[in-house]
N, C-alpha and C positions, 0 to 999 in steps of 0.2 A: 490861712485857709488855702492859699495857692500851694504852699509847701506840702500841706497834708494831702491835697488832691494829687499833686505830682507824685508823692510817695506811694499813694494808693494805686495810681496808674502804673507806676514802675513795678509795684508788687504783683499786680495782675499780669503784666507782661512777663515778669519772671516766672510766675506760676504756669502761664500758658506755654512758654518756651520749654520749661522744665518738663511739662506733661508731654509735649510733642517729642522732646528728646528721648524720654523714657519709652514712649510708644514706638518710636523708630528703632530703638535698641531691641525692644521685645520682638518687633516684626522682623528685624534682621536675624535675630536668633532663631525664630520660627522658620524662616526661609532656609537658613543654614542646616537646621535639623532635618527639615523635609527633603532638602537636596541630598543630604547624606543618606537618609533612609531610602529614597528612590534609587540612588546610585547603587546602594547595597543590594536592593531587590533586583535591579537590572543585572548586576554582576552575577548574582546567584541563580536567577531564574532564566536569564537569556543567554549570557555569555557561557555559563557553565551548565546550561539546561540539559544538554545532551548527556553529560556525565551523570547527572541525577536520574535521568531517564533510564540510562543503562543500569544504574544501581537498582532502580525499581524493577527492571526486567528480571533481575536475578531473584527477586523476592515474590513477585506476583506474576502469574501467567494469565494473560488476557487475550487469548486467541480470537475471541469473537469480535474484538475491536480492530483486529489486524486485517481489514478488508482492503484489498488492492484497488486503488482508484487511478484512472488515467483518462486524459482528454481524448476526444474523437478526431480521427483524420477523415476528411470527406473527399469524395469525388464530386465533380460538378457537371451535371448534364447540360445539354445545349439550351434547354428551356430554363436553366437557372436552378433547377431543383437539386438539392444536395442528397448524395447517396453515401451511406457509411462505408468507408473502406477499411477502417480499423476502429474497433469499438470494444465494449466490455460485454462479456457474457457472464451470467450469474448462475450459481448452483449451490451445492453444499459439499462439505468435506466431513469425514469422520475421523475423530481422534480418540485415543484411548488413554486412560489413567491406569497404568499397570498395577498401581498400588491397590486399586479397588476391584480388580478382576479376580473373581473367586475360582471359577472353573474355565480356564482358557480354551480347552478343547470343545466344551459345550458352547461357549460363546462364539467360537469360530463357526461351528455347525449352523447356529441360528443366523449369524450374519451372512454366511455364504448363500443362504436361500434368497437374499435380497440384493446382493452385489457380488461382483467378481472379486475374489479375495485369495491371495497367495497364502496357503496354509502355513508353510514353514516360516515365512517372513512374519506372519501374524503371531505365531507361537513364540518366536524369538523375542519380539518386541513386548509381547504380553508377559514374558518372563523376566523382564528388566524391572524389578519391583522398586527400584530407586528412581524410576522415570515417571513423572506425573503427567507428562503431555507428549504424545507422539502421534503425528498425523499418519493415517493408514491409507485412506481412500480419498481421492479428489474427484470433483466434477460429478457428484451424484445428482440425480433428478429429484424433484420435489417428492415424487411418489416413493422413490427409494429412501429418501431422508425421513419421510413420514413413517414408512414401514419399520425402519430401524429404530426410530424414536419410540414407536409403539411397543417394541419388545421390552423396553425399560431394563436393559442389561446393565449391571453394575460396571462402572468404569468406561462406558461408551458414551461419547458426546458427539453431537452434530452441530456444526457451525456453518454459517453462510460464507461463501467465498465468491470472488470474481476473478476472471482471467481475460487475457487479451484474445480477441476474436477477429478474424478477417473474413467477412461475409463473402467476398469475391474469390476466396481460395488463393490461388497463386497469381491472380490478376494484379499486375503492376507490383509484384512482390519485390523486385529489385529496387524499385523506387521507394516503396513504403518501408522496407526493412523489417525488423522484428524486435521483439522484447525478450530479453533473457537475463540470466544471472551473471554477474561478474563478482566472484566471491560470494558475499551475502547480500550484495546490492542488486536489486531488480530494476532494470531500466532499458532504454533504447540502445540497441547494439549495432544497428545498421540503418542506412537510408534515412528517411524522414523521421523515423522513430528516434534515431540517435541525434540527428541534426537539431531537432526541436524538442529534445528530451526535457529541458527545463520548463518549456511552455506547456508540455503535455502532462508533466508530473503533477500529482495531486497529493497534498499533505494535510488536507482537512481532516483526514481520519486519524491523525495522531492522537492517541488517548492521553498524552501528557500535556496538552495545551492548557494553560492557566490564564487567569486574569491579567497578571502583570506581564506575562509573555505576549499576550494580545496587545497590551498597551504599547509595548516597545517593538512589536513585530516589524512594523514598517521601518523603524529606525535601524533595526538589526539588518534587515535586507539591504537597506541603502548603504550602511557603513561597512558591513562585513561580507555579505553574500552577493550583492549586485545581481540578484536574480531577475530574469525576465518574467513578465506577468503570466499567470497560468491561464490556459484556455484551450480551445480546439483549433485544428488546422484545416483550412479549406484550400484544396489544390485546384489547379485548372485542368486536371485530367478528366477527360470525358470518358466514362466507362465503356460505352459501346465502341467508340473509336479505338480505345486502348485494346479492347478485346479483339477487334478486327485486325489491328496491326500485329498483335502477338500470334494470332493464327497464321497470318501470312508469313511472318518470320519463321515460324515452325515448319511451314510447308517448304520454304526455300532451304532451310537448314537440312531437312530430311532429304530433299531432292539432290542437293549438291554435297552432302556429307561435310558440312562446315562445322568446325570446332566451336567457333564463336561468331555471334551475329548480333547486330543492334539496329535500331531505327530511330528516326526523329519525326515527330508529328509537328507540323507548323501550318499556319494560315498562309495559303498561296498568295493572298493579296498583299499582306504586309510582312511576311517572313517570320 
């Protein structure tokens, strides 16, 4: 009896360990397969994502998704209220699909009633029948955009757009800098716009974002890009004080015919 019980117990233990072993082997294989799949997805969609995006660019034109976004730079008043120094203005742009324009001259005449348009330039671009997308007019008002859309002209499209706007005009312009193109890349080119370009840049409007890229986005930024977090910039520039100083500097420069002049604003109590 004891021998039979012992054999039965050994048999149960053997079956148990055999089951556990098989389960672990299967689990190990599943983990290896999942790791290989995720690695492949990461490599294709994140590491080489730009290459696939560029390839898609040549096949599909999506100008409506290409809306420029950028963070705001603020002045700070003495009462702590923030005032926009560099922000985004929005409007509309008009583009043409030359392949669909039937009568370029008549199209020009109708468009010119609602917007300032260079006739020769328009007719040249409208005559390029292999060009499916060409931007013609920028910074249209909503009224102009509505009027042009209402014409329902073949080959004429209206898209929303944004651009960099400085509400104070030239106020603190040397400090703020400006945004401009370097080749095909639009970004900060001087002053705070350049110094904090990575923080001010906005990439959320990229139409090629996908699920797996989102999953690995933080990993990619940490391992490959080391980017600073996106956001707005708050300066300690008091706009009224800045305006007063600039006026005084201009007066001194004009009076003494100085080629170059500058000034420093500081707290007299603590420097």
